[in-house]
N, C-alpha and C positions, 0 to 999 in steps of 0.2 A: 562128227561133232553134232550133237542134238541142238535143237533150238534153245532148250533150257541151259545147256552149256554155254551157248553164245551170250545169253543174258547174264550168266555168272561172270563172264569176262568184264562186264561193266560194273563189277563190285556189288552186285545185288544177288541175293539168294531167294529165288521164287519158291514159295511153299505150295505144295499141292494138297495139303490137308489143313483147312478146307480148300477145295478146288476153286479156281476162278469162276465167278458167277456173273452173268450178264444182267445189267439193269433193265427193267421192263420198260421204263419210259424213255423218251428221247426220239426226236424226229429225224435226226441226221446221222451223226457219228455213232459208232458202236462203243459202249462203255462197259468195262468189266471191273468188278471188285476183286482185287488180288491182295495177297499178303507177301510182303518182302521183309525178311528178318523179323517175323512176329508182329509186323505193323501193317495196318490196312492202307492200301493205296487204290487209285483208279487208273486203269490202263485205257487209253482213248485212241481209237484208230478210225480211219474213214469207213464209210459204208461199203458193202460188197458191190461189185459191179463197176462199170465205167464211171470215172470221176471227171466232171467238167473242169477245164483249165482254170486254175486259181482257186477252186473250191476245196473245202475240207483240208486246208493247209495245216498240217500238224506242226511243222517247223515254226510257222507264224504264231500259232497258239502257244507253243512252248515259250517263245520269246516274250510274248505279251504277258502271260501269266507269271512267269518267273520274275519279270521286271516289276509288274504291278504289285506283287506280293510284298516287295520290300517297302513300298509306300503305303499299301493298304492290306494288312494281314487277313482281312476277310476273303481276299482272293486266294484260292488254293495255290500253293507253290508247285510249279511243274519242275520236278527234280531230274528228269531224264528225257532226252529225245533221241530217237534212233531212226535212221533211214534204211536200215537193213530189213528188207522185205522177207528175208528168209527166217526171221524170228516169229513174227505173227502174221505174215502175209501182206503187210503194208507198212508204211512209216507210222510210227506211233510215238506218243509221249506218255509219261507216267506222272501223275500229280497227287497231291495230298488228298486223303479221303476226309470229307467233312460230314460229321453227323448232322442229321436233320430230316426234314420231310418236304415234299413238294405239294403244291395245290394246283389242281387242274380246274379250268374254268367251269366245268359242269359237275365237279365233285368237291365243292367247298365243304370242309369238315363241319359236321353239325356242332361240335363243341366250340367252334369259333364263330358261331352265328350270334354275336352280340356286339353292340356298339363299341365297347371297351377294346375288345380284341381287334376289331376292324381298324380302330383308330391307331392302335399300337403298330399293326402291320403296315398301315398306310404311311405313318410317320417314319417307320424304319426304312421303307423303300425309298422315300424321298430323301432322307438324310444320307443313305448309301449312295444314291445317284449324285448328290451334291459333293460327297467325298471323292467320287471318281472324277468329276469335272474339275475339282480343285487340284488334282495331281498335275504337276508340271511335267510334260512329256520329256523335256530335256533332263530333268533330275532323275526320271525313271529310266533313262537310256532308250527312250522310244521316239526321239525327235525325228528319226528317219522312217518311222512306221508308215506314214501316209503323206499326202500332198495337200497341205492346207490351202495353198493358192487355188482359187477357182472352185473351192469345195461347194459353196452354195449353188453356183451355176450348174455344176455336175449333178447335184441332188435334185434340182428342179427339173432338169431335162430327163434324168433317169426315172423319176417318179411319174412324170407325164407319160413317158413311153409305157411304163407298167400299167398305168391307168387305161391307156388305149387298148392294150392287150387284154386286160381283165374285162373290159366292157365290149370287146370284140367290135370296136368301132360303131357301137350303137348308143344312142342317148348320151352324147358327148358334150352337150351344151355346158353343163356345170363344170366339168373337168376342164374344158377349153377356156371357159371364162376365168376360172381360178388360175390357170396357167398363165394367161395373158396378164391378169392383174399382178401376179407375183413377178413376172418377167419385167414388167414396166416399172416396178416399184424400186426405188433406190435401195441398194444393199450396202452394209458397212464396208468401207474400204480398208479399215485397219481394225483387226480384232486379234485377240490372243488365242492361239489354237488350244483346244481341249481334247481330252480323250473321250470318245463317244462309245457307248455300249452297242447301240444300233439294234438291240433286241431286248430291251429292258422292260419286262412285264412280269406279273405275278406268277404265271405258270411256267416261267423260265428261271425261277429262283429256288434255291434251297434255303428253307427257313430253319433256324437252329431249334434244337429240341428243348432248350431251356425256356420255360415259361416264367416271365418275371414274377408271377404270382406264386411260383413254386420255389423261388429262392428262399432259403431258410434263414441265412444270416451271412454277414460279412465280419471278418475278424482281422484285427491288427495283432502282429506277433513281435514280441521283443526277443531279438536274437540272443541277448545276454542271458536270458532265463531258460530253464528247462521247461518247455511247453508241451502240454498234453492236449490233443484234440479230443473232445468228448462229444459223443453223439447219442441221441435217444430216438428209438424207433416207436412207431405207433403201437406195436405189440408189447411194449414194456421192456424191451431189451436195451441195454446200455453198454457202450464201448468207450474205453479210454485208450487212446493211441498216442505213442510218443511222436511228437512232431519234430523229426530229426533234421539234420543239415541237408540231407538229400532232398527231402520234401521242400525245404526252404529255398534251395538253389534251383530247383526244377522249374522250367518254363512250360511244362506240360501238365495236363490234368492226371490225376491218379484216382483209383477206386479205393474207397475206405470201407465199403460194405457191399455184400451181395444180398439183396433183399428178395424175399419170397413174394409171391403174387399178393397184391393189395396191401403190402407193407411199405410204409414210407418213413424216411427220417423226419421227425417232427421238430427237432430243435438241435442246436449245437452250440458249443462255446469252447474257449481256450482257457485252460487252467494252468497257471504257472506259480501258484503258491497254495498254501493250505486253505482249502475252502470246504464249505458244506454244499450239498446239492439238495434242492427240493423239486420234486416232480408233482405236477398238477394234472388232475383228471377233469373231465367235462362236468362231473357232478360235485367237484370241490374237494375230493379226497387228496391229501397231501402225503407224500413219502419223502422223508428227510434222511439223508445219508452223509457221512463224513467221507470225503474223497480219499482220505489217507487209509481207510479201512483196507485190510488185506484182501478181502473178496472183491474190491474195486481196483485191484492192481492192473497195470497196463496190459493190453492184449495185442495180438497181431491184427493186421488189416484183414486177414482171412477169417478171423474168429467171428462167430455169430453174436457174441456179446452175452452179458448176464441178464437174466430175467429178474427185474427189480419190483414188478408190480403185477398182481393178479387182478384182472379186470372183470367186472360184471358184464352180462351179455350186451347191454346197450351203452356201456361206458367206454370212453376213449381217453387216451393220454393226449393232452393238447399242448403242454409246454413244460419247460423246466428252467431253473435258473441257479447259477452258483452264487454264493454269498458268503460273507465273512460273519463271524459271530457278532451279534449286536446290530446287524443290518435290519431295517424295517422291510417288510414284505407286502407287496400289493398283488391282489388277484383281480382280474378284469373279466367281466362277463360280456356276452354277445350283445346284450341290450344296454350297454353303457354304464354298468354299475361297477364300482371299485370297492373292495373290502381291504382294510388295513389290518395286518396281523403283526404282532410282536414275534419275531422269529424264535425267541427263546421259549415261547410257550408250546411250540411244536416239538413233540418228542421224536427221537430217532426211530427209524423203522429197521426191522430185520429183513433178511432176504424173503421175498414173497409174503410179507406181512399185509395186514389189512389197511395199514396207514393211519392217518390222522384226519378226522372229520370234525370241524367246529360247527356247533349248532347255530352260531351267530352269523355264519356265512352261507346260509341256505338260500337258494334262488326260488322264484315263483314264476308262474305263467310260462312254462316251457323254456325258460332262459337257461343258458349253459355257459360255463367258464371257457375262456379261450387263451388267456395269457397270465403268466406269473413273472414278476421281476422285482428286484430290490429297489430301494428308493433313490439310488444314485443314477437314475436314468430319466431321460425324456421318453414319453410315449407318443408315437405318431400313429394315428388311426385313420382308416378309410372305410366309409360305409358302402353298402350295396347300391346307394343312390348318389355316389360320387361326392359325398361330403367328406371333408378331411379336417383334422385338428391336431394340435400338438399340446401335450399336457406336461407341465413341470411338477413333479412330485414334491418339490420343496415348498410349493404353495399350499400343500395340504396341512391341516392341523394335526400332524402326526405326534405332537407332544401332548396331545390330549390325555387326560387321565384314563379315558377308555382305551382298553387294549385292542378293541375292535370297533370300527365304525364304518358306515356305509356312505358312499358319495354317488349321486347320480350326476355324472359330469357332462352329459350330452343329451340334448332334446332330440328325440328320434321321431320321425313320422310313422304312421301306421305301416307295418310291413318292412320298416327299415331296421337294419342291424349292422354291427361291426363286421366287415368282411375281411379286412387286413389289419394287422396290428404289429407295429415294429418298435423295437426299443433302440435308443441311441444314448451313447455315453454323454456325460456333461460337457466334454471338451468340444462338442459340435456347436455349442452356443456361440 
């Protein structure tokens, strides 16, 4: 019987295409990315060579991770533990594979060198540690994991001994003084035990790949309706996918598009009734379509989508919005200008047409459009200088006799512009 056959006895099918690959980082245990039944996992085993007693305990890791996962899903679930050294040469456990990246102390990514990202990462680390400390060991089934009694005394003695060894018994005044101070200081007699990480630091964490600034939209879905998920790419391709029961009931993520290099999904929405679609480009060109048109029929998730707009060399698609006949339409610029349009004056576009361009919605001074939305929304904006505001379109004089009018809704400093722009339905009021 081969090692692979032994693994199959545990109801898993190890795939060899692609073959298992070893992770480059990690100071202790050996970690391999493997595939079981078409899904990625991580196999973790002790390092090669002699192992000190009590170190690199795979059984303990399996118990802790599988238990904590129930209380905190951020923790990868360990799905299998084996003591059979004939399979991979040592005891091992297999856990979920989490997408993300790591940050080493001397290789902080250049794209994260700004105060906003540092703040997000710092707050995330702190909030995660708080969540770990809030877990009740008994509820997690880990009440027998350690010995809470005398924990502080053991930590003090242990770290003092490590300090002596690290300094090789030289220049010990500060260490000895600190040790004596802490030893003679009263310690709490009654405290509630918490779960401790003991190695919680930035370069020992996996950060998720989802950048909050790259989240396109959030959607609510009415199960009673036939819902279509509509997505628009930066290259002008559009997809309408049936949002079926399988997708609604799934607790897992799924891929809706395979994008080519430098192509992103720029916007998305749920369509569950007859609507029109308007696409906005950076220079103000508008492409209007009826979602019931035959050439906009639903496609598969594997489809590349339909090309709805031909772009000029420096032009980009920036936003789209569904709307009902009679809705008012607003388009917002990077420098805080809003133009109101009567949707009925925009004519329908054909496949790959030049679209509609209103001479009254032209921008000056290198300004560009960034968002289009109907009037039944709030607009939340954030500038590159951390200003934020919420705008209620009902407060605009959209009943004016003018079919088009311009509003400067925000005073911006020199070099300031709208960085993020989000729409919210009225029910959030």
